[in-house]
N, C-alpha and C positions, 0 to 999 in steps of 0.2 A: 763468587756464583756459589753455589750452594753444591753442596754433594754429599753421598753415602757411599761408604766405606766400610771396611771389616777386616779382621786379620783373626787367625784361628793358631794357638800356640796350642803344646801338648804336653802338660804340663808332666805325666808319669813319663816318657819321654825324654824331657827339656830339646824340644826339639819345635821346628815352624808343625806344623800340621798341611802337608804337601798332597795336593790330589780330594781332598773333603768337597764333595757337591753340597754347593748351597742355594737356594728357591727364594725369590722374594716373591712375597707377596701382597696386597694390596687387600685391607681387611676395610669391609663396607656391611650392606647386610647382606653379602655373600662375600666369598672368599674370591681370590682374582689370582693365579700366577701372571706377574708379570716377568721373570726371566729367571733364567739358572746360570750358574757358578761355579768354577770349579776353582779351588788353590793353588797356588804356583809353590816352588821350591822354598817361597819365604812365607808359605800361610797367606798371600795374601791375592786377591782380585785382581788381575792386570789393570782394567782402570775400574774408574767409577762406577761402582753399581747402579746409582742414579747422579745425574747430575744436567746443570744448564736447565733445558724445556722438560727433561723427565722428573724433574724433583717436584711435587706438588706439597700443602700440607693435608696431614691424614694420621691414618693409622696403618701400620706395616708389620710384617713380620718377614722373616729371617729365619727358615728353616734349614738347620746343620744337620746332614747324615753323618751323624759322628758313628752309630753303628756299621755302614760299612766303609769308613777309613781305621775304626780301630782293628775290624776284621785283618785288614789289609797289611796292619802292622805286626800280624804273627803274631801277637799277644796272647796269654793264656788267658781265655775269657768265657765266662758262664754261657750258661745256655738256656734262658732265650738272655740276650745283652739286659745288663742293669740298663743301660744308656740306648734308646739307638737315635731317635730323629727329634733336637732340639730345637724347638721354636720361641724366638727372641722378637715378644711382639711390644713397640714402640714407637713412639708418636714424633712426626715432624709437623713442628708447628712454626717456623721459618725458613722460608725454601731458599732465603741465602746463605746459609748457618752449613757448617759442615757438620755431618754426622757418623759418626766412628764408632762401629758396634763388635769390639772384640770381644773372642770366646776364650775363652782358659779352657782347658779341655783333659778328662783323663775319663778311666774306663769306670770310675764311679762318682765323678760330679764336676762339675763345670761352677762359671762363675761369666759374667759380665758385667760391663760398666760402659758410660758414654764416655769414649776416650776421646781423646785432642787429633 
């Protein structure tokens, strides 16, 4: 059964990013908000973002509200923030596959990849 998951790690502090808001958008002719989530103490969403009948082929975007999270960590940050909302656009080609989209985050950079 296919599913979409994520995991956010704060590489500046060396901890999971707890309490980070994430939105999932379907990208077609227009963008449609599908769901909103928040990371737990392990930097993960408690349940798959998509699974079963909800996972469909297509283009999606996860929007990570990094600015809100970074401000909550009481770090010294510039105003305006260098990073605020981080969009990661990706495609799902196989409804039966596991798509894991992790985010490694710091106040001045981020990276992602297709995880397992």
